[in-house]
C-alpha positions as CSV (number, residue, x, y, z in Angstrom):
1,M,27.7,-40.4,11.5
2,L,24.6,-39.1,9.6
3,P,24.4,-40.0,6.0
4,L,25.0,-37.1,3.7
5,D,22.0,-37.6,1.5
6,N,19.3,-37.0,4.1
7,V,21.2,-34.1,5.8
8,T,22.0,-32.5,2.4
9,T,18.4,-32.8,1.2
10,I,16.9,-31.1,4.4
11,Y,19.6,-28.3,4.3
12,L,19.0,-27.9,0.6
13,T,15.2,-27.4,1.1
14,G,15.8,-24.8,3.8
15,F,18.4,-22.9,1.8
16,I,16.2,-23.0,-1.5
17,A,13.2,-21.7,0.4
18,I,15.2,-18.8,2.0
19,A,16.9,-18.1,-1.5
20,F,13.4,-17.9,-3.2
21,S,12.0,-15.7,-0.4
22,V,14.9,-13.1,-0.7
23,T,14.8,-13.1,-4.5
24,Q,11.0,-12.6,-4.5
25,L,11.2,-9.7,-2.0
26,I,13.8,-8.0,-4.3
27,L,11.9,-8.7,-7.7
28,F,8.3,-8.6,-6.7
29,R,8.1,-5.5,-4.3
30,K,5.6,-3.8,-6.6
31,K,3.1,-6.6,-6.2
32,G,2.4,-5.6,-2.7
33,L,1.4,-7.5,0.4
34,S,0.7,-10.9,-1.3
35,A,4.3,-11.1,-2.4
36,Y,5.6,-10.0,0.9
37,L,3.6,-12.6,2.8
38,W,4.6,-15.4,0.4
39,A,8.2,-14.6,0.7
40,S,8.0,-14.3,4.5
41,G,6.1,-17.5,4.7
42,Y,8.8,-19.5,2.9
43,L,11.6,-17.6,4.8
44,L,10.1,-19.0,8.0
45,V,9.7,-22.5,6.4
46,G,13.2,-22.6,5.2
47,L,14.5,-21.4,8.6
48,G,12.2,-24.1,10.3
49,Y,13.9,-26.9,8.3
50,I,17.5,-25.7,9.1
51,V,16.7,-25.2,12.9
52,T,15.1,-28.6,13.1
53,L,18.1,-30.3,11.7
54,L,20.6,-28.2,13.7
55,N,18.9,-29.3,16.8
56,S,18.8,-33.0,16.1
57,A,20.6,-34.4,19.0
58,D,20.0,-37.2,21.6
59,P,18.2,-36.2,23.7
60,L,16.4,-33.5,21.8
61,P,17.1,-30.0,23.1
62,H,14.1,-27.9,24.2
63,T,14.9,-25.5,21.4
64,W,14.1,-28.2,18.8
65,V,10.5,-27.4,18.7
66,A,11.2,-24.0,17.3
67,G,11.9,-25.6,13.9
68,P,8.5,-27.3,13.4
69,I,6.7,-24.2,14.8
70,A,8.5,-22.0,12.3
71,V,7.3,-24.4,9.5
72,L,3.8,-24.2,10.9
73,L,3.8,-20.4,11.1
74,G,5.3,-20.1,7.6
75,S,2.5,-22.3,6.1
76,L,-0.1,-20.1,7.8
77,V,1.5,-16.9,6.3
78,T,1.7,-18.5,2.9
79,L,-2.0,-19.3,3.1
80,S,-2.6,-15.7,4.0
81,S,-0.7,-14.6,0.9
82,L,-2.9,-16.7,-1.4
83,G,-5.9,-15.0,0.3
84,I,-4.6,-11.5,-0.3
85,W,-3.7,-12.4,-4.0
86,S,-7.3,-13.7,-4.4
87,G,-8.7,-10.3,-3.3
88,Y,-9.7,-11.1,0.3
89,T,-9.0,-8.8,3.2
90,L,-6.8,-10.5,5.9
91,P,-9.3,-10.6,8.9
92,K,-7.7,-9.5,12.1
93,K,-9.6,-11.7,14.3
94,A,-8.9,-14.8,12.4
95,S,-5.2,-13.9,12.1
96,L,-4.9,-13.5,15.9
97,I,-6.6,-16.9,16.3
98,C,-4.2,-18.6,14.0
99,V,-1.1,-17.0,15.8
100,G,-2.7,-18.0,19.1
101,G,-3.0,-21.6,17.7
102,V,0.7,-21.6,16.9
103,A,1.5,-20.5,20.4
104,L,-0.8,-23.1,21.8
105,T,0.7,-25.8,19.9
106,A,4.2,-24.9,21.1
107,T,2.8,-24.7,24.7
108,L,1.2,-28.1,24.5
109,F,4.4,-29.7,23.1
110,H,6.5,-28.1,25.8
111,F,4.3,-29.3,28.8
112,S,3.5,-32.7,27.2
113,R,7.3,-33.2,27.0
114,L,7.7,-32.2,30.6
115,F,5.2,-34.8,31.7
116,E,6.9,-37.4,29.5
117,A,4.1,-37.9,27.1
118,P,4.5,-40.7,24.6
119,L,6.5,-39.8,21.5
120,G,3.5,-40.4,19.2
121,S,1.5,-37.8,21.1
122,L,4.3,-35.2,21.0
123,E,4.7,-35.7,17.2
124,A,1.0,-35.6,16.5
125,I,0.8,-32.3,18.3
126,L,3.1,-30.8,15.7
127,L,2.2,-32.8,12.6
128,A,-1.7,-32.3,12.9
129,P,-1.8,-28.5,12.6
130,V,0.8,-28.6,9.8
131,S,-1.2,-31.1,7.8
132,A,-4.5,-29.3,8.3
133,T,-3.0,-26.0,7.2
134,L,-1.5,-27.6,4.0
135,I,-4.7,-29.4,3.2
136,Y,-6.8,-26.3,3.6
137,S,-4.2,-24.3,1.6
138,G,-4.4,-26.9,-1.3
139,W,-8.3,-26.7,-1.2
140,F,-8.2,-22.9,-1.1
141,A,-5.6,-22.6,-3.8
142,G,-7.7,-25.0,-6.0
143,V,-10.9,-22.8,-5.6
144,Q,-9.0,-19.7,-6.7
145,A,-7.3,-21.6,-9.6
146,L,-10.9,-22.6,-10.8
147,Q,-12.1,-19.1,-10.7
148,T,-9.0,-17.5,-12.3
149,R,-8.1,-20.4,-14.6
150,S,-4.5,-20.0,-13.5
151,K,-2.4,-23.1,-14.3
152,Y,0.2,-21.8,-11.8
153,I,-2.2,-21.7,-8.9
154,Y,-3.5,-25.1,-9.9
155,L,0.1,-26.4,-9.6
156,I,0.4,-24.8,-6.2
157,S,-2.8,-26.4,-5.1
158,G,-1.5,-29.8,-6.1
159,V,1.7,-29.3,-4.2
160,F,0.0,-28.3,-1.1
161,W,-2.4,-31.3,-1.3
162,V,0.5,-33.7,-1.7
163,Q,2.3,-32.2,1.3
164,G,-0.9,-32.0,3.4
165,V,-1.9,-35.7,2.7
166,F,1.6,-36.9,3.4
167,M,1.7,-35.1,6.7
168,A,-1.7,-36.5,7.6
169,L,-0.4,-39.9,7.0
170,L,2.7,-39.2,9.2
171,T,0.3,-38.0,11.9
172,L,-1.7,-41.2,11.8
173,G,1.7,-43.1,12.0
174,A,2.6,-41.1,15.0
175,L,-0.7,-42.0,16.7
176,A,-0.2,-45.6,15.8
177,A,3.2,-45.7,17.6
178,K,5.2,-45.7,14.4
179,G,6.8,-42.4,15.1
180,S,10.2,-43.6,16.3
181,D,11.6,-43.4,12.8
182,Y,10.6,-39.7,12.5
183,I,13.4,-38.4,14.7
184,I,16.1,-40.7,13.2
185,V,17.6,-38.8,10.3
186,T,18.9,-42.0,8.8
187,S,15.4,-43.5,8.4
188,E,13.5,-43.9,5.2
189,V,10.6,-41.9,6.5
190,V,12.9,-38.9,6.9
191,Y,14.3,-39.4,3.5
192,L,11.0,-39.5,1.9
193,T,9.7,-36.5,3.9
194,S,12.7,-34.4,3.0
195,L,12.5,-35.4,-0.7
196,I,8.8,-34.5,-1.0
197,N,9.4,-31.1,0.8
198,L,12.4,-30.4,-1.4
199,V,10.4,-30.9,-4.7
200,A,7.3,-29.2,-3.2
201,T,9.5,-26.0,-2.2
202,L,10.9,-25.8,-5.8
203,V,7.6,-26.3,-7.6
204,A,5.5,-24.1,-5.5
205,N,8.0,-21.1,-5.6
206,I,8.6,-21.5,-9.3
207,A,4.9,-21.5,-10.0
208,W,4.2,-18.5,-7.7
209,S,7.1,-16.6,-9.3
210,L,5.7,-17.2,-12.8
211,Q,2.2,-16.2,-11.7
212,I,3.5,-12.9,-10.1
213,S,5.7,-12.1,-13.0
214,E,2.7,-12.6,-15.4
215,D,0.5,-10.4,-13.1
216,L,3.1,-7.6,-13.1
217,L,3.7,-7.8,-16.9
218,I,0.0,-7.5,-17.7
219,T,-0.5,-4.8,-15.2
220,N,2.3,-2.7,-16.7
221,G,1.2,-3.4,-20.2
222,L,4.3,-5.2,-21.3
223,V,2.6,-8.2,-22.5
224,K,-0.8,-8.8,-24.2
225,P,-3.4,-9.9,-21.7
226,G,-4.8,-13.3,-21.9
227,L,-2.3,-14.8,-24.3
228,A,-0.5,-16.8,-21.6
229,D,-3.7,-18.6,-20.5
230,K,-4.4,-21.6,-22.7
231,S,-7.7,-22.6,-21.1
232,P,-10.2,-24.2,-23.5
233,A,-12.4,-21.1,-23.5
234,K,-9.5,-18.9,-24.5
235,E,-8.2,-21.4,-27.1
236,K,-11.7,-21.4,-28.7
237,A,-11.7,-17.6,-28.7
238,A,-8.2,-17.7,-30.3
239,E,-9.6,-19.6,-33.4
240,K,-11.8,-16.5,-34.2
241,P,-10.4,-13.3,-35.7
242,S,-8.8,-11.5,-32.7
243,F,-7.7,-8.1,-31.7
244,F,-4.5,-9.7,-30.4
245,N,-3.8,-12.0,-33.4
246,N,-0.8,-10.6,-35.3
247,E,-1.1,-13.2,-38.2
248,D,-4.5,-12.2,-39.5
249,K,-4.0,-8.6,-40.3
250,P,-2.4,-5.5,-38.9
251,V,-3.3,-4.9,-35.3
252,K,-5.8,-2.2,-34.6
253,E,-4.4,1.1,-33.3
254,K,-3.7,1.1,-29.7
255,S,-1.5,3.0,-27.3
256,I,0.0,2.6,-23.9
257,N,-1.1,5.2,-21.5
258,K,1.7,5.6,-18.9
259,K,0.7,7.3,-15.6
260,A,2.4,7.8,-12.4
261,D,1.1,4.6,-10.9
262,A,1.9,1.3,-12.4
263,T,-1.6,0.1,-12.7
264,E,-2.4,1.2,-16.1
265,T,-3.0,-1.4,-18.9
266,V,-2.9,-1.5,-22.6
267,S,-5.4,1.0,-24.0
268,V,-7.8,-0.3,-26.6
269,N,-10.2,1.8,-28.7
270,P,-13.5,-0.1,-28.8
271,D,-14.6,2.0,-31.8
272,L,-11.9,0.4,-33.9
273,L,-12.9,-3.2,-33.1
274,T,-15.0,-5.4,-35.3
275,D,-17.8,-7.4,-33.9
276,M,-15.9,-10.6,-33.9
277,E,-13.0,-9.0,-32.2
278,K,-15.3,-7.7,-29.5
279,L,-16.6,-11.2,-29.0
280,A,-13.1,-12.6,-28.8
281,L,-12.3,-10.1,-26.1
282,L,-15.3,-11.0,-24.0
283,E,-14.7,-14.7,-24.2
284,K,-11.4,-14.1,-22.5
285,L,-13.2,-13.2,-19.3
286,T,-13.9,-15.7,-16.5
287,D,-17.5,-16.0,-15.2
288,K,-16.7,-13.7,-12.2
289,E,-15.0,-11.2,-14.4
290,R,-17.9,-11.3,-16.8
291,D,-20.4,-10.6,-14.0
292,V,-18.3,-7.5,-12.9
293,F,-17.9,-6.4,-16.6
294,F,-21.7,-6.0,-17.1
295,L,-22.2,-4.1,-13.9
296,A,-19.1,-2.0,-14.5
297,A,-20.4,-1.2,-18.0
298,D,-23.6,-0.1,-16.4
299,G,-21.6,2.4,-14.4
300,K,-21.8,0.6,-11.0
301,K,-19.0,1.4,-8.5
302,N,-17.0,-1.3,-6.8
303,G,-19.1,-1.1,-3.5
304,E,-22.4,-1.4,-5.5
305,I,-21.1,-4.4,-7.5
306,A,-20.0,-6.1,-4.3
307,T,-23.5,-5.7,-2.8
308,I,-25.2,-7.0,-6.1
309,L,-22.8,-10.0,-6.3
310,N,-22.9,-10.7,-2.6
311,S,-19.1,-10.5,-2.6
312,S,-16.4,-8.4,-0.9
313,E,-15.3,-5.1,-2.4
314,A,-11.7,-6.2,-2.3
315,S,-12.6,-9.3,-4.4
316,V,-14.5,-7.1,-6.9
317,K,-11.4,-4.9,-7.3
318,V,-9.3,-7.9,-8.2
319,H,-11.8,-9.2,-10.7
320,R,-12.3,-5.7,-12.0
321,S,-8.5,-5.1,-12.4
322,R,-8.2,-8.4,-14.3
323,M,-11.1,-7.7,-16.5
324,T,-9.9,-4.3,-17.5
325,G,-6.4,-5.7,-18.1
326,K,-7.8,-8.4,-20.5
327,L,-10.0,-5.9,-22.3
328,G,-7.6,-3.0,-22.4
329,M,-10.3,-0.5,-21.3
330,K,-11.7,0.6,-18.0
331,K,-14.1,3.5,-18.7
332,P,-17.8,2.4,-18.4
333,E,-18.5,4.3,-21.7
334,D,-15.9,2.1,-23.4
335,L,-17.1,-1.1,-21.7
336,K,-20.7,-0.7,-22.7
337,K,-19.6,-0.5,-26.4
338,L,-18.6,-4.1,-26.2
339,I,-22.2,-5.1,-25.4
340,S,-24.0,-3.8,-28.5
341,K,-23.7,-5.5,-31.8
342,T,-21.1,-7.9,-30.8
343,V,-22.2,-10.9,-32.9
344,P,-21.5,-11.7,-36.6
345,A,-23.7,-10.1,-39.2
346,Q,-25.6,-13.3,-40.1
347,E,-27.1,-13.3,-36.6
348,S,-28.2,-9.7,-36.5
349,K,-31.9,-10.4,-36.5
350,E,-31.4,-12.7,-33.5
351,V,-29.4,-9.8,-31.8
352,D,-32.2,-7.3,-32.2
353,Q,-34.4,-9.6,-30.2
354,T,-32.0,-10.8,-27.6
355,L,-29.4,-8.3,-26.9
356,P,-30.3,-4.8,-25.8
357,T,-28.7,-1.8,-27.5
358,E,-28.1,1.6,-26.0
359,N,-31.2,3.0,-27.9
360,D,-33.4,0.1,-27.0
361,S,-32.7,-0.2,-23.4
362,P,-31.3,3.1,-22.0
363,D,-31.8,1.9,-18.4
364,L,-29.0,-0.6,-18.9
365,F,-26.4,2.1,-19.6
366,T,-25.2,5.3,-18.0
367,K,-25.0,8.5,-19.9
368,S,-21.6,9.8,-20.7
């Protein structure tokens, strides 16, 4: 008789992953491919946990391998979702290679089992690619979190790192002939594994849901861009008089331009902003967004910006979208108005020598 705690934990992990995936498919349809891929990935992961447990018999049936393979494929799909969210185009060749790797893993496991390979070798065949995928996902999410300063993506990165390192330890244990406990549901190893995966599934999906919700709210102009991020740079900017600070004085005139598409942001009139408010807006941008800002203010198109920054056009589109969302303006003639005279009056002499204006350096700006 299997103890209820281990079985319940594994089943609960699977059902929670499926519940999150269905909910996200319903609520985050407008977010596009990244939301669909994330939900699909965790749907596969959830089904993988349930199938694995349903097939836990002695001896293990041949269909048992479908569970771990679903978890591996789901992890790869989730990684693809993070890539799309970060602005990368999903490469067809690499995608086919990953799918082929999943098929190869299943094939190796099947034939190794036919030839009665040691248990540790069989388990390592499944655990090694899962741990590698999770560790790479943790690293990739961490890089994107560093660029976007998103606390939610940082949290997701940490979750993947914990899962990946733990799976790597399990792989080493399997190779060291310690894997006999892995297939016994009553073992402490299974209990710890199921508990880590349960917490990881909850935390990762909650963090992703909060991140996508924030993206959608900012995109639709329902919240003020940048207020949710409490990074040191933005906290420093918040100490100065800000266009978005309701406590200092009445907010400058602004309007929400609603168009047929849902990509329009809060509209800000740069002519109504003070120098300090312009500075506060610019300090909300990340380094990547600031690079895109200066080139966009110069009238450069996305393709030209991608060439100059040695980046992909898809990545530029993401940074440009977030930049315009934070600033509340997207026209080059409005953006370039933030460049001139955006320092306090006491530093005006220094500005004349260091910052070009439209009259001093016409080559830096495009004519309206």
